[in-house]
KOLNU-496846 format. One record per atom (N, C-alpha, C, O): residue in one letter; y, z, x; atom name. Coordinates in nm, 2 decimals, always signed. Example, Ala and Ser with C-alpha at 12.3 -4.5 7.8 and 13.67 -1.06 7.14 Angstrom:
<sites>
<site vomar="A" v="-0.57" w="+0.78" u="+1.32" torpa="N"/>
<site vomar="A" v="-0.45" w="+0.78" u="+1.23" torpa="CA"/>
<site vomar="A" v="-0.33" w="+0.78" u="+1.32" torpa="C"/>
<site vomar="A" v="-0.33" w="+0.85" u="+1.42" torpa="O"/>
<site vomar="S" v="-0.22" w="+0.71" u="+1.28" torpa="N"/>
<site vomar="S" v="-0.11" w="+0.71" u="+1.37" torpa="CA"/>
<site vomar="S" v="+0.00" w="+0.79" u="+1.29" torpa="C"/>
<site vomar="S" v="+0.11" w="+0.80" u="+1.34" torpa="O"/>
</sites>
This chain:
<sites>
<site vomar="M" v="+5.03" w="-1.55" u="-8.30" torpa="N"/>
<site vomar="M" v="+5.16" w="-1.52" u="-8.39" torpa="CA"/>
<site vomar="M" v="+5.27" w="-1.46" u="-8.32" torpa="C"/>
<site vomar="M" v="+5.39" w="-1.50" u="-8.33" torpa="O"/>
<site vomar="L" v="+5.22" w="-1.36" u="-8.22" torpa="N"/>
<site vomar="L" v="+5.29" w="-1.27" u="-8.18" torpa="CA"/>
<site vomar="L" v="+5.40" w="-1.34" u="-8.04" torpa="C"/>
<site vomar="L" v="+5.52" w="-1.33" u="-8.04" torpa="O"/>
<site vomar="A" v="+5.29" w="-1.42" u="-7.94" torpa="N"/>
<site vomar="A" v="+5.35" w="-1.57" u="-7.87" torpa="CA"/>
<site vomar="A" v="+5.43" w="-1.64" u="-7.93" torpa="C"/>
<site vomar="A" v="+5.53" w="-1.69" u="-7.88" torpa="O"/>
<site vomar="T" v="+5.41" w="-1.66" u="-8.03" torpa="N"/>
<site vomar="T" v="+5.54" w="-1.81" u="-8.12" torpa="CA"/>
<site vomar="T" v="+5.64" w="-1.71" u="-8.12" torpa="C"/>
<site vomar="T" v="+5.74" w="-1.75" u="-8.05" torpa="O"/>
<site vomar="L" v="+5.65" w="-1.55" u="-8.18" torpa="N"/>
<site vomar="L" v="+5.79" w="-1.49" u="-8.19" torpa="CA"/>
<site vomar="L" v="+5.84" w="-1.44" u="-8.06" torpa="C"/>
<site vomar="L" v="+5.96" w="-1.41" u="-8.04" torpa="O"/>
<site vomar="E" v="+5.74" w="-1.43" u="-7.97" torpa="N"/>
<site vomar="E" v="+5.82" w="-1.40" u="-7.83" torpa="CA"/>
<site vomar="E" v="+5.86" w="-1.52" u="-7.76" torpa="C"/>
<site vomar="E" v="+5.95" w="-1.52" u="-7.67" torpa="O"/>
<site vomar="G" v="+5.81" w="-1.63" u="-7.79" torpa="N"/>
<site vomar="G" v="+5.88" w="-1.73" u="-7.75" torpa="CA"/>
<site vomar="G" v="+6.04" w="-1.78" u="-7.79" torpa="C"/>
<site vomar="G" v="+6.14" w="-1.80" u="-7.72" torpa="O"/>
<site vomar="L" v="+6.01" w="-1.79" u="-7.95" torpa="N"/>
<site vomar="L" v="+6.12" w="-1.77" u="-8.01" torpa="CA"/>
<site vomar="L" v="+6.30" w="-1.74" u="-7.96" torpa="C"/>
<site vomar="L" v="+6.41" w="-1.79" u="-7.95" torpa="O"/>
<site vomar="A" v="+6.18" w="-1.58" u="-7.94" torpa="N"/>
<site vomar="A" v="+6.33" w="-1.48" u="-7.86" torpa="CA"/>
<site vomar="A" v="+6.36" w="-1.52" u="-7.73" torpa="C"/>
<site vomar="A" v="+6.47" w="-1.52" u="-7.67" torpa="O"/>
<site vomar="A" v="+6.26" w="-1.57" u="-7.69" torpa="N"/>
<site vomar="A" v="+6.32" w="-1.61" u="-7.52" torpa="CA"/>
<site vomar="A" v="+6.40" w="-1.70" u="-7.54" torpa="C"/>
<site vomar="A" v="+6.50" w="-1.69" u="-7.48" torpa="O"/>
<site vomar="H" v="+6.38" w="-1.81" u="-7.61" torpa="N"/>
<site vomar="H" v="+6.44" w="-1.97" u="-7.67" torpa="CA"/>
<site vomar="H" v="+6.56" w="-1.94" u="-7.71" torpa="C"/>
<site vomar="H" v="+6.66" w="-2.01" u="-7.69" torpa="O"/>
<site vomar="W" v="+6.57" w="-1.84" u="-7.78" torpa="N"/>
<site vomar="W" v="+6.69" w="-1.79" u="-7.89" torpa="CA"/>
<site vomar="W" v="+6.73" w="-1.65" u="-7.90" torpa="C"/>
<site vomar="W" v="+6.70" w="-1.61" u="-8.02" torpa="O"/>
<site vomar="P" v="+6.78" w="-1.56" u="-7.82" torpa="N"/>
<site vomar="P" v="+6.76" w="-1.45" u="-7.77" torpa="CA"/>
<site vomar="P" v="+6.84" w="-1.38" u="-7.92" torpa="C"/>
<site vomar="P" v="+6.80" w="-1.28" u="-7.97" torpa="O"/>
<site vomar="D" v="+6.97" w="-1.45" u="-7.97" torpa="N"/>
<site vomar="D" v="+7.02" w="-1.35" u="-8.06" torpa="CA"/>
<site vomar="D" v="+6.95" w="-1.44" u="-8.22" torpa="C"/>
<site vomar="D" v="+7.05" w="-1.45" u="-8.30" torpa="O"/>
<site vomar="L" v="+6.88" w="-1.48" u="-8.26" torpa="N"/>
<site vomar="L" v="+6.74" w="-1.52" u="-8.39" torpa="CA"/>
<site vomar="L" v="+6.72" w="-1.36" u="-8.41" torpa="C"/>
<site vomar="L" v="+6.72" w="-1.28" u="-8.32" torpa="O"/>
<site vomar="A" v="+6.70" w="-1.34" u="-8.56" torpa="N"/>
<site vomar="A" v="+6.66" w="-1.26" u="-8.60" torpa="CA"/>
<site vomar="A" v="+6.52" w="-1.26" u="-8.68" torpa="C"/>
<site vomar="A" v="+6.51" w="-1.34" u="-8.77" torpa="O"/>
<site vomar="T" v="+6.44" w="-1.20" u="-8.66" torpa="N"/>
<site vomar="T" v="+6.28" w="-1.23" u="-8.73" torpa="CA"/>
<site vomar="T" v="+6.29" w="-1.09" u="-8.77" torpa="C"/>
<site vomar="T" v="+6.36" w="-1.01" u="-8.71" torpa="O"/>
<site vomar="V" v="+6.18" w="-1.05" u="-8.91" torpa="N"/>
<site vomar="V" v="+6.16" w="-0.98" u="-8.99" torpa="CA"/>
<site vomar="V" v="+5.99" w="-0.97" u="-8.97" torpa="C"/>
<site vomar="V" v="+5.93" w="-1.07" u="-9.01" torpa="O"/>
<site vomar="T" v="+5.93" w="-0.89" u="-8.91" torpa="N"/>
<site vomar="T" v="+5.81" w="-0.87" u="-8.94" torpa="CA"/>
<site vomar="T" v="+5.75" w="-0.69" u="-8.99" torpa="C"/>
<site vomar="T" v="+5.79" w="-0.58" u="-8.95" torpa="O"/>
<site vomar="V" v="+5.66" w="-0.72" u="-9.09" torpa="N"/>
<site vomar="V" v="+5.61" w="-0.65" u="-9.17" torpa="CA"/>
<site vomar="V" v="+5.47" w="-0.57" u="-9.17" torpa="C"/>
<site vomar="V" v="+5.38" w="-0.59" u="-9.26" torpa="O"/>
<site vomar="S" v="+5.45" w="-0.51" u="-9.09" torpa="N"/>
<site vomar="S" v="+5.27" w="-0.45" u="-9.07" torpa="CA"/>
<site vomar="S" v="+5.26" w="-0.32" u="-9.09" torpa="C"/>
<site vomar="S" v="+5.37" w="-0.26" u="-9.10" torpa="O"/>
<site vomar="H" v="+5.14" w="-0.25" u="-9.09" torpa="N"/>
<site vomar="H" v="+5.09" w="-0.12" u="-9.08" torpa="CA"/>
<site vomar="H" v="+5.04" w="-0.10" u="-8.98" torpa="C"/>
<site vomar="H" v="+5.00" w="+0.02" u="-8.96" torpa="O"/>
<site vomar="H" v="+5.03" w="-0.23" u="-8.87" torpa="N"/>
<site vomar="H" v="+4.98" w="-0.17" u="-8.74" torpa="CA"/>
<site vomar="H" v="+5.13" w="-0.21" u="-8.63" torpa="C"/>
<site vomar="H" v="+5.22" w="-0.29" u="-8.64" torpa="O"/>
<site vomar="L" v="+5.10" w="-0.11" u="-8.53" torpa="N"/>
<site vomar="L" v="+5.22" w="-0.16" u="-8.48" torpa="CA"/>
<site vomar="L" v="+5.20" w="-0.22" u="-8.37" torpa="C"/>
<site vomar="L" v="+5.30" w="-0.26" u="-8.31" torpa="O"/>
<site vomar="E" v="+5.03" w="-0.24" u="-8.30" torpa="N"/>
<site vomar="E" v="+5.01" w="-0.32" u="-8.23" torpa="CA"/>
<site vomar="E" v="+5.08" w="-0.45" u="-8.24" torpa="C"/>
<site vomar="E" v="+5.11" w="-0.52" u="-8.14" torpa="O"/>
<site vomar="E" v="+5.10" w="-0.50" u="-8.39" torpa="N"/>
<site vomar="E" v="+5.16" w="-0.62" u="-8.41" torpa="CA"/>
<site vomar="E" v="+5.27" w="-0.65" u="-8.40" torpa="C"/>
<site vomar="E" v="+5.29" w="-0.77" u="-8.41" torpa="O"/>
<site vomar="L" v="+5.35" w="-0.57" u="-8.38" torpa="N"/>
<site vomar="L" v="+5.49" w="-0.57" u="-8.29" torpa="CA"/>
<site vomar="L" v="+5.54" w="-0.65" u="-8.26" torpa="C"/>
<site vomar="L" v="+5.55" w="-0.58" u="-8.15" torpa="O"/>
<site vomar="P" v="+5.62" w="-0.78" u="-8.23" torpa="N"/>
<site vomar="P" v="+5.65" w="-0.80" u="-8.09" torpa="CA"/>
<site vomar="P" v="+5.74" w="-0.73" u="-7.98" torpa="C"/>
<site vomar="P" v="+5.82" w="-0.63" u="-8.00" torpa="O"/>
<site vomar="A" v="+5.71" w="-0.80" u="-7.86" torpa="N"/>
<site vomar="A" v="+5.77" w="-0.65" u="-7.75" torpa="CA"/>
<site vomar="A" v="+5.92" w="-0.67" u="-7.76" torpa="C"/>
<site vomar="A" v="+6.00" w="-0.59" u="-7.74" torpa="O"/>
<site vomar="T" v="+5.93" w="-0.82" u="-7.80" torpa="N"/>
<site vomar="T" v="+6.09" w="-0.80" u="-7.85" torpa="CA"/>
<site vomar="T" v="+6.17" w="-0.75" u="-7.95" torpa="C"/>
<site vomar="T" v="+6.29" w="-0.78" u="-7.98" torpa="O"/>
<site vomar="T" v="+6.08" w="-0.65" u="-8.02" torpa="N"/>
<site vomar="T" v="+6.09" w="-0.57" u="-8.17" torpa="CA"/>
<site vomar="T" v="+6.27" w="-0.48" u="-8.10" torpa="C"/>
<site vomar="T" v="+6.27" w="-0.40" u="-8.00" torpa="O"/>
<site vomar="T" v="+6.37" w="-0.50" u="-8.14" torpa="N"/>
<site vomar="T" v="+6.47" w="-0.39" u="-8.10" torpa="CA"/>
<site vomar="T" v="+6.44" w="-0.29" u="-8.24" torpa="C"/>
<site vomar="T" v="+6.37" w="-0.20" u="-8.19" torpa="O"/>
<site vomar="H" v="+6.45" w="-0.25" u="-8.37" torpa="N"/>
<site vomar="H" v="+6.47" w="-0.21" u="-8.46" torpa="CA"/>
<site vomar="H" v="+6.32" w="-0.20" u="-8.55" torpa="C"/>
<site vomar="H" v="+6.23" w="-0.28" u="-8.56" torpa="O"/>
<site vomar="A" v="+6.36" w="-0.10" u="-8.60" torpa="N"/>
<site vomar="A" v="+6.23" w="-0.03" u="-8.71" torpa="CA"/>
<site vomar="A" v="+6.26" w="+0.04" u="-8.82" torpa="C"/>
<site vomar="A" v="+6.33" w="+0.14" u="-8.81" torpa="O"/>
<site vomar="L" v="+6.20" w="-0.01" u="-8.96" torpa="N"/>
<site vomar="L" v="+6.22" w="+0.10" u="-9.08" torpa="CA"/>
<site vomar="L" v="+6.05" w="+0.12" u="-9.11" torpa="C"/>
<site vomar="L" v="+5.97" w="+0.03" u="-9.12" torpa="O"/>
<site vomar="L" v="+6.04" w="+0.23" u="-9.12" torpa="N"/>
<site vomar="L" v="+5.95" w="+0.30" u="-9.16" torpa="CA"/>
<site vomar="L" v="+5.99" w="+0.33" u="-9.29" torpa="C"/>
<site vomar="L" v="+6.10" w="+0.36" u="-9.32" torpa="O"/>
<site vomar="L" v="+5.84" w="+0.30" u="-9.42" torpa="N"/>
<site vomar="L" v="+5.86" w="+0.34" u="-9.57" torpa="CA"/>
<site vomar="L" v="+5.70" w="+0.38" u="-9.58" torpa="C"/>
<site vomar="L" v="+5.60" w="+0.34" u="-9.52" torpa="O"/>
<site vomar="R" v="+5.74" w="+0.50" u="-9.70" torpa="N"/>
<site vomar="R" v="+5.65" w="+0.54" u="-9.77" torpa="CA"/>
<site vomar="R" v="+5.68" w="+0.58" u="-9.90" torpa="C"/>
<site vomar="R" v="+5.75" w="+0.67" u="-9.92" torpa="O"/>
<site vomar="A" v="+5.63" w="+0.51" u="-10.01" torpa="N"/>
<site vomar="A" v="+5.64" w="+0.55" u="-10.16" torpa="CA"/>
<site vomar="A" v="+5.75" w="+0.48" u="-10.16" torpa="C"/>
<site vomar="A" v="+5.85" w="+0.55" u="-10.20" torpa="O"/>
<site vomar="G" v="+5.80" w="+0.34" u="-10.11" torpa="N"/>
<site vomar="G" v="+5.92" w="+0.30" u="-10.12" torpa="CA"/>
<site vomar="G" v="+6.05" w="+0.40" u="-10.07" torpa="C"/>
<site vomar="G" v="+6.17" w="+0.39" u="-10.11" torpa="O"/>
<site vomar="A" v="+6.04" w="+0.45" u="-10.02" torpa="N"/>
<site vomar="A" v="+6.16" w="+0.56" u="-9.94" torpa="CA"/>
<site vomar="A" v="+6.15" w="+0.56" u="-9.80" torpa="C"/>
<site vomar="A" v="+6.05" w="+0.55" u="-9.73" torpa="O"/>
<site vomar="A" v="+6.28" w="+0.57" u="-9.77" torpa="N"/>
<site vomar="A" v="+6.29" w="+0.56" u="-9.59" torpa="CA"/>
<site vomar="A" v="+6.20" w="+0.66" u="-9.55" torpa="C"/>
<site vomar="A" v="+6.19" w="+0.75" u="-9.62" torpa="O"/>
<site vomar="V" v="+6.14" w="+0.66" u="-9.45" torpa="N"/>
<site vomar="V" v="+6.12" w="+0.78" u="-9.34" torpa="CA"/>
<site vomar="V" v="+6.18" w="+0.78" u="-9.21" torpa="C"/>
<site vomar="V" v="+6.23" w="+0.88" u="-9.15" torpa="O"/>
<site vomar="S" v="+6.18" w="+0.68" u="-9.18" torpa="N"/>
<site vomar="S" v="+6.30" w="+0.64" u="-9.04" torpa="CA"/>
<site vomar="S" v="+6.32" w="+0.53" u="-9.03" torpa="C"/>
<site vomar="S" v="+6.24" w="+0.44" u="-9.07" torpa="O"/>
<site vomar="C" v="+6.47" w="+0.50" u="-8.94" torpa="N"/>
<site vomar="C" v="+6.48" w="+0.39" u="-8.93" torpa="CA"/>
<site vomar="C" v="+6.59" w="+0.40" u="-8.82" torpa="C"/>
<site vomar="C" v="+6.65" w="+0.50" u="-8.80" torpa="O"/>
<site vomar="G" v="+6.64" w="+0.23" u="-8.72" torpa="N"/>
<site vomar="G" v="+6.72" w="+0.29" u="-8.64" torpa="CA"/>
<site vomar="G" v="+6.64" w="+0.20" u="-8.53" torpa="C"/>
<site vomar="G" v="+6.54" w="+0.13" u="-8.53" torpa="O"/>
<site vomar="N" v="+6.71" w="+0.22" u="-8.44" torpa="N"/>
<site vomar="N" v="+6.64" w="+0.15" u="-8.27" torpa="CA"/>
<site vomar="N" v="+6.51" w="+0.16" u="-8.26" torpa="C"/>
<site vomar="N" v="+6.48" w="+0.23" u="-8.36" torpa="O"/>
<site vomar="V" v="+6.41" w="+0.13" u="-8.19" torpa="N"/>
<site vomar="V" v="+6.26" w="+0.08" u="-8.24" torpa="CA"/>
<site vomar="V" v="+6.24" w="+0.22" u="-8.17" torpa="C"/>
<site vomar="V" v="+6.17" w="+0.30" u="-8.24" torpa="O"/>
<site vomar="A" v="+6.29" w="+0.28" u="-8.05" torpa="N"/>
<site vomar="A" v="+6.23" w="+0.39" u="-7.97" torpa="CA"/>
<site vomar="A" v="+6.27" w="+0.51" u="-8.03" torpa="C"/>
<site vomar="A" v="+6.20" w="+0.61" u="-8.02" torpa="O"/>
<site vomar="D" v="+6.39" w="+0.52" u="-8.10" torpa="N"/>
<site vomar="D" v="+6.43" w="+0.60" u="-8.23" torpa="CA"/>
<site vomar="D" v="+6.30" w="+0.65" u="-8.34" torpa="C"/>
<site vomar="D" v="+6.26" w="+0.76" u="-8.37" torpa="O"/>
<site vomar="A" v="+6.27" w="+0.50" u="-8.38" torpa="N"/>
<site vomar="A" v="+6.23" w="+0.49" u="-8.50" torpa="CA"/>
<site vomar="A" v="+6.10" w="+0.52" u="-8.52" torpa="C"/>
<site vomar="A" v="+6.08" w="+0.59" u="-8.62" torpa="O"/>
<site vomar="L" v="+6.01" w="+0.46" u="-8.45" torpa="N"/>
<site vomar="L" v="+5.89" w="+0.49" u="-8.38" torpa="CA"/>
<site vomar="L" v="+5.84" w="+0.56" u="-8.31" torpa="C"/>
<site vomar="L" v="+5.80" w="+0.53" u="-8.20" torpa="O"/>
<site vomar="T" v="+5.82" w="+0.71" u="-8.38" torpa="N"/>
<site vomar="T" v="+5.79" w="+0.84" u="-8.31" torpa="CA"/>
<site vomar="T" v="+5.65" w="+0.87" u="-8.30" torpa="C"/>
<site vomar="T" v="+5.59" w="+0.78" u="-8.37" torpa="O"/>
<site vomar="S" v="+5.57" w="+0.95" u="-8.26" torpa="N"/>
<site vomar="S" v="+5.42" w="+1.06" u="-8.35" torpa="CA"/>
<site vomar="S" v="+5.48" w="+1.10" u="-8.42" torpa="C"/>
<site vomar="S" v="+5.46" w="+1.03" u="-8.52" torpa="O"/>
<site vomar="A" v="+5.60" w="+1.22" u="-8.45" torpa="N"/>
<site vomar="A" v="+5.63" w="+1.25" u="-8.53" torpa="CA"/>
<site vomar="A" v="+5.67" w="+1.15" u="-8.72" torpa="C"/>
<site vomar="A" v="+5.65" w="+1.19" u="-8.84" torpa="O"/>
<site vomar="T" v="+5.71" w="+1.06" u="-8.69" torpa="N"/>
<site vomar="T" v="+5.77" w="+0.97" u="-8.78" torpa="CA"/>
<site vomar="T" v="+5.64" w="+0.91" u="-8.80" torpa="C"/>
<site vomar="T" v="+5.60" w="+0.97" u="-8.90" torpa="O"/>
<site vomar="V" v="+5.57" w="+0.85" u="-8.77" torpa="N"/>
<site vomar="V" v="+5.43" w="+0.75" u="-8.80" torpa="CA"/>
<site vomar="V" v="+5.37" w="+0.84" u="-8.83" torpa="C"/>
<site vomar="V" v="+5.32" w="+0.81" u="-8.94" torpa="O"/>
<site vomar="S" v="+5.36" w="+0.93" u="-8.80" torpa="N"/>
<site vomar="S" v="+5.23" w="+1.02" u="-8.85" torpa="CA"/>
<site vomar="S" v="+5.28" w="+1.05" u="-8.98" torpa="C"/>
<site vomar="S" v="+5.20" w="+1.03" u="-9.07" torpa="O"/>
<site vomar="D" v="+5.40" w="+1.11" u="-9.02" torpa="N"/>
<site vomar="D" v="+5.50" w="+1.11" u="-9.16" torpa="CA"/>
<site vomar="D" v="+5.42" w="+1.03" u="-9.24" torpa="C"/>
<site vomar="D" v="+5.34" w="+1.06" u="-9.32" torpa="O"/>
<site vomar="T" v="+5.48" w="+0.91" u="-9.18" torpa="N"/>
<site vomar="T" v="+5.46" w="+0.76" u="-9.29" torpa="CA"/>
<site vomar="T" v="+5.33" w="+0.74" u="-9.33" torpa="C"/>
<site vomar="T" v="+5.31" w="+0.70" u="-9.45" torpa="O"/>
<site vomar="F" v="+5.23" w="+0.76" u="-9.27" torpa="N"/>
<site vomar="F" v="+5.12" w="+0.73" u="-9.26" torpa="CA"/>
<site vomar="F" v="+5.00" w="+0.86" u="-9.29" torpa="C"/>
<site vomar="F" v="+4.88" w="+0.83" u="-9.28" torpa="O"/>
<site vomar="G" v="+5.04" w="+0.98" u="-9.31" torpa="N"/>
<site vomar="G" v="+4.96" w="+1.09" u="-9.34" torpa="CA"/>
<site vomar="G" v="+4.87" w="+1.12" u="-9.25" torpa="C"/>
<site vomar="G" v="+4.77" w="+1.18" u="-9.30" torpa="O"/>
<site vomar="V" v="+4.87" w="+1.10" u="-9.12" torpa="N"/>
<site vomar="V" v="+4.79" w="+1.06" u="-9.03" torpa="CA"/>
<site vomar="V" v="+4.81" w="+1.15" u="-8.89" torpa="C"/>
<site vomar="V" v="+4.88" w="+1.09" u="-8.82" torpa="O"/>
<site vomar="D" v="+4.77" w="+1.25" u="-8.84" torpa="N"/>
<site vomar="D" v="+4.83" w="+1.28" u="-8.73" torpa="CA"/>
<site vomar="D" v="+4.81" w="+1.16" u="-8.58" torpa="C"/>
<site vomar="D" v="+4.71" w="+1.13" u="-8.52" torpa="O"/>
<site vomar="V" v="+4.93" w="+1.12" u="-8.55" torpa="N"/>
<site vomar="V" v="+4.90" w="+1.00" u="-8.44" torpa="CA"/>
<site vomar="V" v="+5.00" w="+1.02" u="-8.35" torpa="C"/>
<site vomar="V" v="+5.10" w="+1.09" u="-8.36" torpa="O"/>
<site vomar="R" v="+4.95" w="+0.96" u="-8.24" torpa="N"/>
<site vomar="R" v="+5.01" w="+0.96" u="-8.12" torpa="CA"/>
<site vomar="R" v="+5.07" w="+0.85" u="-8.03" torpa="C"/>
<site vomar="R" v="+5.01" w="+0.80" u="-7.93" torpa="O"/>
<site vomar="V" v="+5.21" w="+0.81" u="-8.06" torpa="N"/>
<site vomar="V" v="+5.23" w="+0.68" u="-8.04" torpa="CA"/>
<site vomar="V" v="+5.31" w="+0.65" u="-7.90" torpa="C"/>
<site vomar="V" v="+5.42" w="+0.70" u="-7.86" torpa="O"/>
<site vomar="N" v="+5.26" w="+0.59" u="-7.87" torpa="N"/>
<site vomar="N" v="+5.29" w="+0.49" u="-7.72" torpa="CA"/>
<site vomar="N" v="+5.34" w="+0.37" u="-7.69" torpa="C"/>
<site vomar="N" v="+5.33" w="+0.29" u="-7.79" torpa="O"/>
<site vomar="R" v="+5.41" w="+0.30" u="-7.58" torpa="N"/>
<site vomar="R" v="+5.43" w="+0.20" u="-7.56" torpa="CA"/>
<site vomar="R" v="+5.41" w="+0.17" u="-7.42" torpa="C"/>
<site vomar="R" v="+5.45" w="+0.23" u="-7.32" torpa="O"/>
<site vomar="V" v="+5.33" w="+0.08" u="-7.42" torpa="N"/>
<site vomar="V" v="+5.30" w="+0.04" u="-7.31" torpa="CA"/>
<site vomar="V" v="+5.31" w="-0.09" u="-7.27" torpa="C"/>
<site vomar="V" v="+5.30" w="-0.16" u="-7.37" torpa="O"/>
<site vomar="D" v="+5.34" w="-0.19" u="-7.16" torpa="N"/>
<site vomar="D" v="+5.40" w="-0.30" u="-7.11" torpa="CA"/>
<site vomar="D" v="+5.47" w="-0.39" u="-7.23" torpa="C"/>
<site vomar="D" v="+5.46" w="-0.51" u="-7.26" torpa="O"/>
<site vomar="G" v="+5.55" w="-0.27" u="-7.29" torpa="N"/>
<site vomar="G" v="+5.66" w="-0.33" u="-7.39" torpa="CA"/>
<site vomar="G" v="+5.60" w="-0.32" u="-7.52" torpa="C"/>
<site vomar="G" v="+5.68" w="-0.32" u="-7.62" torpa="O"/>
<site vomar="R" v="+5.46" w="-0.32" u="-7.53" torpa="N"/>
<site vomar="R" v="+5.35" w="-0.32" u="-7.64" torpa="CA"/>
<site vomar="R" v="+5.34" w="-0.19" u="-7.76" torpa="C"/>
<site vomar="R" v="+5.26" w="-0.10" u="-7.73" torpa="O"/>
<site vomar="W" v="+5.38" w="-0.18" u="-7.83" torpa="N"/>
<site vomar="W" v="+5.36" w="-0.03" u="-7.92" torpa="CA"/>
<site vomar="W" v="+5.21" w="-0.02" u="-7.96" torpa="C"/>
<site vomar="W" v="+5.14" w="-0.12" u="-7.99" torpa="O"/>
<site vomar="H" v="+5.15" w="+0.15" u="-7.96" torpa="N"/>
<site vomar="H" v="+5.07" w="+0.19" u="-7.99" torpa="CA"/>
<site vomar="H" v="+5.01" w="+0.31" u="-8.10" torpa="C"/>
<site vomar="H" v="+5.08" w="+0.41" u="-8.11" torpa="O"/>
<site vomar="A" v="+4.91" w="+0.29" u="-8.16" torpa="N"/>
<site vomar="A" v="+4.91" w="+0.41" u="-8.23" torpa="CA"/>
<site vomar="A" v="+4.81" w="+0.48" u="-8.26" torpa="C"/>
<site vomar="A" v="+4.74" w="+0.45" u="-8.36" torpa="O"/>
<site vomar="I" v="+4.76" w="+0.59" u="-8.20" torpa="N"/>
<site vomar="I" v="+4.62" w="+0.62" u="-8.17" torpa="CA"/>
<site vomar="I" v="+4.62" w="+0.74" u="-8.26" torpa="C"/>
<site vomar="I" v="+4.70" w="+0.83" u="-8.25" torpa="O"/>
<site vomar="R" v="+4.51" w="+0.75" u="-8.36" torpa="N"/>
<site vomar="R" v="+4.47" w="+0.90" u="-8.42" torpa="CA"/>
<site vomar="R" v="+4.47" w="+1.02" u="-8.33" torpa="C"/>
<site vomar="R" v="+4.40" w="+0.99" u="-8.23" torpa="O"/>
<site vomar="R" v="+4.52" w="+1.12" u="-8.32" torpa="N"/>
<site vomar="R" v="+4.46" w="+1.22" u="-8.28" torpa="CA"/>
<site vomar="R" v="+4.33" w="+1.29" u="-8.36" torpa="C"/>
<site vomar="R" v="+4.34" w="+1.26" u="-8.48" torpa="O"/>
<site vomar="R" v="+4.27" w="+1.34" u="-8.34" torpa="N"/>
<site vomar="R" v="+4.13" w="+1.38" u="-8.34" torpa="CA"/>
<site vomar="R" v="+4.13" w="+1.54" u="-8.36" torpa="C"/>
<site vomar="R" v="+4.12" w="+1.60" u="-8.25" torpa="O"/>
<site vomar="G" v="+4.15" w="+1.63" u="-8.46" torpa="N"/>
<site vomar="G" v="+4.16" w="+1.77" u="-8.48" torpa="CA"/>
<site vomar="G" v="+4.06" w="+1.83" u="-8.54" torpa="C"/>
<site vomar="G" v="+4.06" w="+1.95" u="-8.56" torpa="O"/>
</sites>
């Protein structure tokens, strides 16, 4: 699925797509904006780099995670404490 979405974005750069997931790893590298919801309310939204922070993702899922981006791909790793 990711290869297909990224191929479409390469061929049609103005094409809008919507991806719904609980896993940051499933977001295409071409993702530009994000909306985080918890119990139907927005926790964070906007530019993907501003919306997907460790604090906002931890808040959304109620789990302490560290968010990072490697080679254009997002990852959330649970912090052990």
